[in-house]
FIVEX-600729 format. One line per field, with one value per residue: residue number from 1; x, z, y negated of N, C-alpha, C, O in turn. Coordinates in pm, whole numbers, plus 50000, padded with zeros to 5 digits. Layout:
pos NUM ...
n_east X ...
n_up Z ...
n_north Y ...
ca_east X ...
ca_up Z ...
ca_north Y ...
c_east X ...
c_up Z ...
c_north Y ...
o_east X ...
o_up Z ...
o_north Y ...
//
This chain:
pos 1 2 3 4 5 6 7 8 9 10 11 12 13 14 15 16 17 18 19 20 21 22 23 24 25 26 27 28 29 30 31 32 33 34 35 36 37 38 39 40 41 42 43 44 45 46 47 48 49 50 51 52 53 54 55 56 57 58 59 60 61 62 63 64 65 66 67 68 69 70 71 72 73 74 75 76 77 78 79 80 81 82 83 84 85 86 87 88 89 90 91 92 93 94 95 96 97 98 99 100 101 102 103 104 105 106 107 108 109 110 111 112 113 114 115 116 117 118 119 120 121 122 123 124 125 126 127 128 129 130 131 132 133 134 135 136 137 138 139 140 141 142 143 144 145 146 147 148 149 150 151 152 153 154 155 156 157 158 159 160 161 162 163 164 165 166 167 168 169 170 171 172 173 174 175 176 177 178 179 180 181 182 183 184 185 186 187 188 189 190
n_east 60190 60274 60114 60071 59985 59929 59873 59758 59963 59884 60053 60057 60238 60293 60278 60399 60229 60224 60033 60034 60022 60147 60359 60237 59982 59676 59405 59247 59182 59283 59550 59551 59263 59183 59340 59239 58968 58987 59075 58869 58696 58835 58856 58581 58462 58698 58942 59073 58880 58810 58535 58435 58568 58429 58178 58136 58239 57972 57792 57677 57734 58012 58377 58512 58317 58385 58584 58505 58319 57998 57824 57615 57632 57849 58058 57990 58084 58349 58445 58411 58608 58826 58794 58825 59103 59218 59138 59283 59538 59559 59586 59789 59982 60055 60335 60408 60665 60783 60687 60624 60458 60380 60266 60036 60006 60133 60203 60203 60257 60276 60205 60330 60355 60198 59959 59957 59878 59865 59828 59751 59971 60051 60293 60519 60522 60593 60823 60963 60969 61156 61123 60887 60942 61135 60961 60762 60977 61003 60786 60809 60990 60921 60722 60866 61024 60821 60741 60976 61012 60779 60800 61064 60947 60767 61012 61108 60891 60869 61149 61081 60933 60857 61039 61202 61207 61502 61562 61346 61378 61629 61540 61351 61539 61641 61471 61447 61729 61678 61486 61574 61791 61681 61558 61724 61874 61656 61682 61903 61847 61774
n_up 80785 81110 81383 81732 82026 82355 82677 83006 83181 83319 83579 83627 83479 83219 82900 82556 82283 82025 81710 81476 81159 81062 80839 80608 80659 80540 80601 80538 80705 80969 81194 81436 81459 81506 81765 81959 81939 82036 82290 82424 82396 82612 82896 82910 82908 82923 82820 82475 82245 81948 81961 82089 81974 81734 81798 81898 81633 81513 81487 81194 81229 81347 81421 81311 81185 80898 80833 80857 80674 80623 80437 80462 80349 80159 80408 80503 80297 80292 80533 80553 80328 80493 80680 80495 80412 80677 80698 80475 80549 80757 80659 80680 80495 80508 80448 80245 80335 80481 80870 80942 80972 80675 80553 80338 80144 80025 80072 79808 79794 79523 79191 78973 78682 78382 78423 78665 78942 79241 79599 79722 79683 79563 79824 79723 79444 79516 79607 79414 79210 79131 79102 79270 79522 79589 79640 79822 79995 80078 80194 80411 80507 80559 80757 80951 81065 81090 81308 81471 81500 81673 81913 81961 82036 82260 82443 82416 82553 82823 82909 82987 83172 83564 83794 83672 83508 83549 83449 83309 83144 83012 82848 82662 82524 82426 82276 82081 81954 81852 81683 81447 81424 81264 81090 80914 80851 80660 80492 80354 80186 79975
n_north 14078 13877 13820 13622 13584 13475 13672 13749 14036 14322 14303 14011 13842 13643 13696 13771 13886 14074 14153 14375 14545 14891 14960 15107 15056 14927 14718 14531 14327 14105 14186 14087 13999 14313 14391 14223 14314 14557 14520 14373 14584 14808 14683 14710 14953 15149 15326 15280 15434 15646 15672 15476 15235 15264 15234 14961 14804 14856 14683 14440 14197 14219 14174 14392 14555 14568 14732 14987 15264 15248 15342 15585 15883 15853 15781 16070 16245 16130 16252 16534 16569 16518 16744 16971 16849 16952 17194 17342 17262 17452 17727 17979 18227 18571 18758 19100 19146 19018 18979 18692 18438 18203 17869 17854 17672 17338 16994 16762 16462 16286 16269 16476 16492 16441 16630 16719 16617 16450 16615 16962 17247 17586 17710 17872 17799 17510 17531 17667 17471 17184 16930 16896 16995 16822 16566 16672 16711 16448 16345 16507 16396 16115 16139 16263 16038 15829 15978 15966 15695 15643 15770 15644 15359 15451 15487 15251 15127 15250 15205 14909 14937 14899 15072 15283 15614 15791 16051 16109 15914 16014 16243 16165 15999 16252 16369 16160 16152 16407 16419 16208 16370 16580 16428 16325 16612 16685 16446 16533 16734 16660
ca_east 60200 60256 60057 60132 59916 59971 59768 59784 59933 59871 60177 60063 60341 60258 60397 60362 60162 60241 59984 60057 59988 60279 60415 60226 59821 59599 59258 59202 59159 59413 59585 59482 59147 59184 59359 59132 58878 59000 59077 58740 58659 58936 58768 58433 58413 58783 59044 58995 58883 58743 58386 58429 58592 58318 58010 58225 58205 57863 57696 57717 57893 58093 58485 58567 58227 58428 58713 58432 58226 57878 57695 57613 57637 58004 58107 57998 58200 58529 58472 58432 58734 58880 58787 58905 59263 59250 59149 59423 59696 59566 59583 59894 60011 60207 60368 60460 60810 60807 60542 60629 60379 60385 60240 59984 59969 60210 60128 60295 60215 60334 60192 60442 60331 60033 59808 59961 59896 59900 59759 59836 60003 60134 60406 60597 60544 60643 60988 61016 60959 61260 60995 60740 60997 61153 60803 60721 61072 61017 60678 60821 61081 60826 60640 60978 61037 60709 60746 61098 60950 60632 60923 61133 60818 60719 61147 61126 60789 60895 61206 61061 60814 60882 61062 61174 61266 61624 61524 61213 61399 61702 61463 61315 61618 61698 61361 61497 61798 61663 61422 61644 61899 61609 61512 61876 61882 61542 61720 62039 61818 61738
ca_up 80866 81246 81497 81850 82124 82521 82762 83109 83205 83461 83623 83632 83418 83049 82800 82434 82235 81901 81658 81301 81110 80998 80681 80516 80660 80487 80614 80490 80845 81019 81269 81576 81521 81562 81849 82010 81978 82098 82445 82481 82453 82711 83020 82959 82867 82996 82699 82329 82194 81842 81950 82159 81846 81623 81849 81843 81490 81451 81472 81078 81239 81442 81341 81309 81098 80747 80852 80824 80579 80688 80377 80576 80207 80161 80487 80491 80211 80330 80635 80500 80306 80603 80742 80383 80436 80795 80613 80400 80606 80859 80582 80642 80442 80581 80296 80303 80327 80656 80932 80965 80883 80592 80504 80221 80067 80065 80046 79707 79763 79392 79036 78899 78575 78391 78454 78775 79011 79417 79595 79807 79573 79663 79879 79626 79356 79535 79605 79267 79128 79223 79119 79365 79605 79602 79657 79945 80123 80076 80256 80546 80571 80605 80876 81060 81044 81199 81451 81536 81582 81773 82025 82004 82095 82414 82523 82456 82673 82918 82955 83039 83262 83652 83839 83505 83612 83475 83389 83210 83000 82943 82763 82588 82445 82330 82188 81971 81891 81751 81529 81424 81346 81181 80924 80851 80750 80546 80370 80306 80139 79833
ca_north 13955 13911 13732 13648 13520 13550 13751 13828 14170 14398 14233 13914 13757 13585 13820 13745 14049 14077 14227 14396 14695 14980 14935 15188 15037 14844 14702 14415 14266 14074 14269 14039 14066 14448 14382 14107 14392 14662 14451 14367 14726 14835 14632 14711 15111 15222 15345 15244 15561 15615 15656 15310 15120 15293 15173 14800 14786 14887 14540 14410 14105 14242 14158 14518 14628 14593 14802 15112 15268 15246 15415 15735 15953 15809 15832 16209 16299 16148 16313 16679 16573 16530 16874 17011 16875 17038 17401 17402 17329 17520 17860 18053 18367 18701 18842 19201 19169 18932 18957 18543 18329 18106 17763 17909 17531 17244 16867 16705 16310 16235 16328 16507 16534 16372 16713 16755 16518 16473 16781 17049 17332 17694 17685 17925 17703 17399 17607 17657 17334 17105 16772 16922 17024 16661 16514 16771 16657 16295 16354 16544 16280 16008 16182 16240 15888 15817 16058 15901 15554 15688 15821 15507 15255 15502 15496 15104 15075 15313 15083 14754 14915 14922 15225 15387 15747 15832 16172 16115 15819 16072 16343 16070 15983 16358 16362 16071 16202 16563 16354 16186 16494 16625 16341 16323 16736 16672 16423 16600 16874 16568
c_east 60183 60169 60085 60026 59947 59865 59867 59830 59891 59922 60163 60141 60233 60366 60345 60297 60158 60116 60023 60026 60114 60279 60300 60023 59785 59466 59179 59098 59271 59450 59524 59344 59108 59236 59275 58998 58872 59013 58965 58710 58672 58858 58645 58380 58538 58881 58954 58988 58783 58603 58382 58427 58454 58194 58080 58196 58098 57805 57727 57826 57946 58263 58541 58500 58296 58510 58658 58359 58094 57743 57692 57674 57820 58118 58106 58107 58305 58497 58466 58603 58843 58929 58844 59076 59302 59264 59257 59533 59714 59622 59733 59873 60130 60237 60408 60594 60817 60682 60580 60532 60377 60309 60167 60005 60069 60141 60222 60233 60225 60314 60331 60443 60202 59933 59834 60003 59914 59792 59817 59832 60051 60244 60522 60631 60599 60843 61038 61044 61066 61188 60935 60843 61045 61058 60781 60861 61056 60908 60738 60902 61006 60773 60739 61013 60950 60716 60879 61066 60835 60729 60997 61027 60776 60864 61136 61037 60840 61053 61217 60979 60922 60906 61109 61262 61370 61617 61475 61309 61525 61652 61382 61388 61654 61592 61418 61596 61747 61561 61516 61753 61795 61551 61678 61871 61807 61622 61830 62033 61767 61850
c_up 80995 81330 81632 81927 82287 82578 82890 83105 83325 83606 83700 83558 83288 82988 82641 82367 82117 81832 81492 81307 81057 80914 80581 80538 80594 80490 80583 80605 80890 81174 81434 81597 81563 81729 82006 82067 82049 82260 82428 82489 82569 82828 83031 82964 82913 82840 82591 82307 82026 81866 82011 82059 81742 81658 81861 81740 81450 81417 81314 81110 81344 81365 81268 81167 80914 80722 80814 80663 80662 80598 80405 80452 80203 80264 80541 80418 80237 80466 80601 80411 80378 80702 80606 80379 80567 80757 80568 80439 80700 80777 80596 80541 80517 80476 80365 80385 80451 80724 80989 80901 80809 80583 80376 80109 80136 80007 79935 79720 79624 79321 79020 78754 78525 78384 78605 78898 79191 79454 79692 79692 79671 79693 79764 79524 79354 79546 79498 79188 79191 79226 79244 79494 79709 79636 79814 80070 80168 80163 80389 80621 80619 80738 80964 81097 81126 81309 81543 81604 81670 81930 82083 82052 82211 82488 82540 82517 82794 82961 82989 83151 83421 83703 83734 83579 83511 83387 83267 83084 82894 82821 82655 82460 82358 82238 82044 81864 81805 81673 81482 81339 81217 81088 80853 80764 80637 80452 80309 80185 79960 79727
c_north 13954 13829 13731 13563 13559 13577 13744 13985 14208 14331 14071 13809 13735 13644 13735 13859 14000 14184 14245 14525 14758 14936 14966 15161 14896 14813 14583 14324 14261 14155 14180 14010 14199 14447 14324 14215 14455 14634 14413 14462 14797 14791 14676 14856 15194 15209 15326 15401 15532 15601 15529 15179 15167 15202 15001 14755 14790 14793 14471 14280 14100 14213 14276 14594 14656 14690 14975 15135 15297 15345 15567 15851 15939 15888 16012 16260 16286 16237 16514 16696 16585 16671 16980 17018 16961 17176 17449 17353 17414 17700 17909 18158 18437 18756 18987 19230 19125 18954 18781 18468 18185 18002 17831 17724 17428 17105 16801 16552 16240 16275 16363 16523 16450 16467 16745 16664 16547 16549 16898 17188 17502 17683 17764 17859 17591 17439 17621 17599 17243 16950 16816 16939 16908 16577 16568 16695 16509 16277 16383 16416 16152 16008 16191 16091 15819 15863 15990 15785 15558 15670 15708 15380 15323 15479 15337 15077 15117 15202 14972 14784 14933 15054 15321 15523 15793 15975 16181 16010 15923 16228 16271 16022 16123 16395 16248 16118 16364 16515 16309 16276 16519 16593 16335 16467 16715 16578 16451 16671 16763 16630
o_east 60086 60205 60128 59986 59985 59760 59990 59760 59866 59856 60230 60111 60126 60488 60258 60332 60099 60098 60036 60008 60194 60190 60264 59941 59848 59394 59061 58985 59358 59359 59461 59295 59016 59165 59264 58943 58786 58968 58973 58674 58577 58779 58590 58271 58511 58889 58832 59074 58714 58542 58293 58353 58390 58131 58015 58121 58082 57752 57845 57936 57940 58266 58613 58559 58259 58521 58728 58350 58098 57637 57773 57779 57895 58202 58198 58207 58385 58592 58544 58685 58943 59032 58912 59153 59403 59359 59318 59635 59822 59689 59804 59759 60237 60148 60432 60615 60860 60577 60548 60533 60372 60210 60251 60012 60090 60052 60336 60146 60175 60391 60428 60544 60119 59821 59742 60116 59966 59689 59936 59732 60072 60322 60615 60750 60652 60943 61156 61121 61059 61192 60949 60800 61024 61114 60786 60845 61093 60925 60724 60890 61043 60773 60720 61021 60989 60698 60874 61081 60808 60723 61002 61086 60738 60849 61151 61064 60860 61040 61323 60945 61038 60829 61054 61347 61335 61665 61518 61306 61531 61723 61351 61344 61689 61619 61417 61579 61800 61543 61587 61789 61819 61495 61708 61865 61858 61637 61856 62122 61734 61856
o_up 81035 81297 81674 81868 82322 82546 82894 83041 83420 83709 83793 83574 83266 83007 82637 82428 82092 81890 81409 81403 81004 80890 80493 80466 80596 80403 80608 80592 80881 81256 81523 81708 81643 81811 82118 82177 82136 82344 82327 82605 82630 82865 83141 83016 82945 82769 82585 82346 81998 81795 81959 82049 81683 81584 81785 81739 81342 81306 81319 81060 81429 81244 81170 81079 80834 80610 80765 80570 80763 80638 80361 80486 80248 80248 80603 80468 80226 80471 80654 80420 80344 80764 80643 80359 80566 80772 80595 80378 80739 80844 80504 80501 80564 80408 80485 80472 80537 80660 81107 80781 80868 80635 80294 79986 80257 79922 79979 79636 79618 79310 79048 78706 78602 78348 78669 78941 79245 79388 79725 79631 79790 79606 79727 79496 79252 79502 79478 79097 79313 79321 79334 79588 79829 79676 79910 80183 80276 80228 80479 80731 80721 80816 81069 81219 81223 81411 81664 81724 81739 82019 82201 82127 82293 82607 82652 82576 82879 83056 83019 83228 83410 83679 83716 83668 83399 83275 83162 82963 82771 82741 82555 82346 82240 82131 81926 81742 81702 81574 81458 81222 81101 81007 80734 80641 80525 80336 80205 80102 79854 79612
o_north 14020 13716 13838 13463 13670 13521 13736 14064 14134 14313 14026 13691 13793 13647 13648 13960 13895 14291 14155 14601 14680 14854 14888 15218 14790 14861 14557 14276 14348 14173 14238 13995 14214 14503 14375 14213 14452 14713 14484 14484 14846 14878 14686 14882 15310 15109 15339 15479 15434 15520 15461 15081 15079 15126 14930 14657 14733 14800 14438 14257 14010 14233 14259 14656 14742 14740 15063 15055 15367 15393 15649 15905 16026 15976 16066 16312 16379 16314 16593 16787 16648 16698 17076 17112 17032 17253 17553 17385 17458 17778 17869 18181 18399 18807 19005 19314 19202 18953 18766 18440 18077 18054 17871 17724 17422 17100 16782 16529 16128 16370 16293 16574 16402 16429 16795 16643 16644 16564 16902 17225 17521 17646 17692 17846 17544 17382 17592 17629 17229 16872 16733 16871 16891 16476 16491 16647 16464 16174 16300 16363 16095 15913 16130 16077 15755 15797 15969 15764 15460 15586 15675 15303 15239 15449 15287 14973 15030 15124 14918 14694 14972 15146 15430 15526 15832 15991 16229 16031 15924 16289 16337 16006 16115 16449 16281 16127 16405 16585 16406 16257 16488 16666 16345 16465 16719 16618 16391 16689 16817 16589
//
């Protein structure tokens, strides 16, 4: 669902602002509640940072409070899982036949059988298994689409700004094209 409201922009023009979540985001809170809370953080403390959001959400009656896990035991466990994901993704292997580092593990987002659920699998296993390879390619395609959308949003924001630098716009356009090309190439591998 999309929420709209009027706000005064820095150029003193009233503008329609919509708050919504990306398709994959689920928070159990309305996007306009989040947007308004972020706006309250911005003038008081400068940029919105993870720290400022958590601080603003800390009081039990704060609108953002329900979004966060406040049980320190569960939060700490989730944090460690995030660290573990980072560690798994950071590991590379260098094989004797090549001096090039290769990811040791690849994320397979979907269960491929009753006994093989989503998770990180050795790269050579994923490459040998068509079902795992297709699942990993699907995840890569999703990441590329997200990156493309992010650059397109940056391009759209830059185009609406005053005094747009044509060289910068051209470079942003090249980035969009490159990401679209990469996404199409990954899609063709399916």
